[in-house]
N, C-alpha and C positions, 0 to 999 in steps of 0.2 A: 595322242595315244589312241583315240577312237579311230582315226583314219588308218593307223597301223594295225589295229585289231580287225578292222573290216578287210583290209588288204590281205592280211594273212589268212583270214577265214576263207575269203573268196578263193585264194590260191589253193588252200587245202581242199575246199569243195570241188575245184576244177580237177585237182589230182585224183580225188576220189571217183569222180565221174569218168575219168580217163582210165580207171583200173589200177592207179598206182597207189595202192593201199598203205604200203609202208611209208612212202614219202608223205601221203596225206596225214598218217597217224603222227609222224614226226613233227609236222607243222601244227597240228591240234594240240600235241603235248607241250609244245613250245609256249603255247598261250597259257596252259595250266601253270607251267613252271615260272611265268611271269606273274602269276597271282590272279589270273581271271578265273571267276567262279561262275559257271553257267551249266545247268543241267543239259541244255542242248549240245554244248560241247562235249560233255562226258558221253552223251548218247552217240555222238559222232565218232568218238574214239572206240567206243564199244562195237559200232558197226565196222570199223577198220579192223579191229581185232578178230571179229567173226569172220570177215572175209580172208584174213590171214591164217585162219585155223587155230588162233590162240583163244580157245574157248574159255579157259579159266580167266584170262585177263578181260575178255569181253564181259563175262559175268561181273567181275569186279566193277567195271565201268558202268554197266547197266544199273547195278545196285547203287553206285554213287548218283547216277542221274535220278533214279527213284527216290532216294534219300531227300533230295531237294525238291522234287516235283513228283510227289507219290501218285498222283492221278493221271500221269501222262499215258495215254492208251497206247502210242506207238511204242514206248519203252517197255511197258507191261507186256505187249505182244511179243517183242523180241526176246525178252527174258524167258517168257513161256516157251518160245521156239528153242531157245538155247537149252532150257532145262529138259525138254524132251530129247535132247541129244546127249546130255550129261547124265545118262541113266545110272552111272556108278557112283556119281558125286553124292556125298553125304550132306543133307540140308543142315543149316545152322540151328542151334537150340533157339527156344522162344526168347525174343528180345526182352530185357527188363521192363517192368511195368511203366516207369516214367518215359522211357524211349517210345514204347507203344502209344502211350497218351499223346506225347509230342507229335508222333506220326499222324495221329488222328486229327489233331488240330491243323497240321500242315496240309492235310488233305482238303480242309475247307479253305484256309488262307495261308499265305506265306507269312513268316515271322514279322517282316516289316509292314505288312497290311494289318496284322493284329495290333501292332505298335501305333500305326496311324489312326486306327479306330479308337484306340485308347486315348490318344491325343485329342480327338474330336470330342470325346466326352468331357475330358478335363477343360477344354475350351469353353463348351456350353456352360459347364458348372461356373466357371470363373465369370462368364458374361452374366449369369443369373445373380451371382453374388454382387457384382458391380451395380446391377439394376436395383436389387434389393437395398444396397447401401445408399444410393443417390436418387433413385426414382420411386420405388415402391417399398418402403419399409415394412409394409404388411405382408410382403411376399414370404411364403414359408421357406425356411431354411432346409426343409427336408428334401426338396427336389434336388438342389445343388449337391447335398451331402450324398443322396443316392446316385447321382451321376458320377460323382467323384469315386465313390466305391465301385461303381461298375468299371470306371477307367482303371482303377487298381487291379481289378480282377483281369481285365484285358492285358494289362502290362505283364501279369503273371502268366497268362496264356501265351503272349508273345515270347516270353523267356523260355517256357517249357517247349514251345515249338521250334526253337533253334535246333538244327539237325545234330543229333548225337548218334554214335554207333560204335560199339566195340566189336563189330563183326569183321572178320577176316576171311579171305578166300584163298584156296590153293591156286597159284598161277603157273606152276611147273606141271610136268606131265603127271607127277605123283609126289607124294611126301610122306616119309616114314615118321611115326610118332614113337618117341622113346620114354623110358621111365624116369630119365634124368636128362638134364641138358648136356649130353655127351653122346657124340656120334659113335662111340665105341660102347655105349650102353645097351640095354636090352630093348629090342624093337618090340612094340606092343600093338601097333596098328599101322596100317598102310592106306592112305587116302589118295583118291584120284583127283585128276584136274577138275577144278570148279567146285570142289567140296568146300563147305563153309564151317565156320566155328566161332566161338566167342573168345576173345582174347581176354585171359585172366591176368596175366602179367608177362613182362618180357625182361630178358636180362642177357647182355653180352651175345647178341646174335641168335637168341632162342626165344620161341613163344611157348608159353604155357597155355594150352587151348582147351576149352570145354567144348565137347562134340555134342551133336544132337542126339546121339543114342546114350548119352549119359556118361561116356568115358572122358577122361583127361589124359593129356599127353603132352610131352615137349616136342616142338618141332623146329627145324631151322627156319629162322625168319626170312632168309632169302627165297624161300619157296612159296611165300605167302604174300598177300598184299592187303593192307588196311582199307577199309571203306573211308575211314577219317583217321588222321588227316590225309588230305589229297595232295599227291605230287605227281610229276609226270611219269615216273617209273616205279 
């Protein structure tokens, strides 16, 4: 599997370098569809979309890359460049507090690194308990208890830092918002490519979206892309 992943990535990189952006994108997305999760992969797809002029989809993929690697300077730079060109795009509302806290933790360490750090504290606490039991009965129990408590706290941090997002992005040229999930209903807003919103709920091909300006409306789901879960298209 590793050899196949490397071979496909190398082929996609060669196609991108040769200016065959659509073919490179298809190969990169085939890796996503196989279940590979890598912010560098999402970044590459975003670059392909940018080259192809699909700026809404480029934003979607750059946002995905930043969700997993929020401090990546290249992705931040490309997204800033993109936002400067999506001047009519509506920004997303503020993210929920727990998502924001998880983002801050992820900026410091990846979830698996927080989990590994928690494991270190648990192991050290266990070693101290064994030493106290068999070697030094006078050793205070407070230190292993404190280390275990820190380990539990770090496990909580690891759980909170797992990427979460209900943000969605307009990937078509524009998207009409309706007062009800019905294309024959009243149109109440028109959003341009690259606009973002927060998904409140979805039903039968429709998204009910909270917008950054405080409005809410129903939109056809095929005109939007979710940051999570991630799939090829």
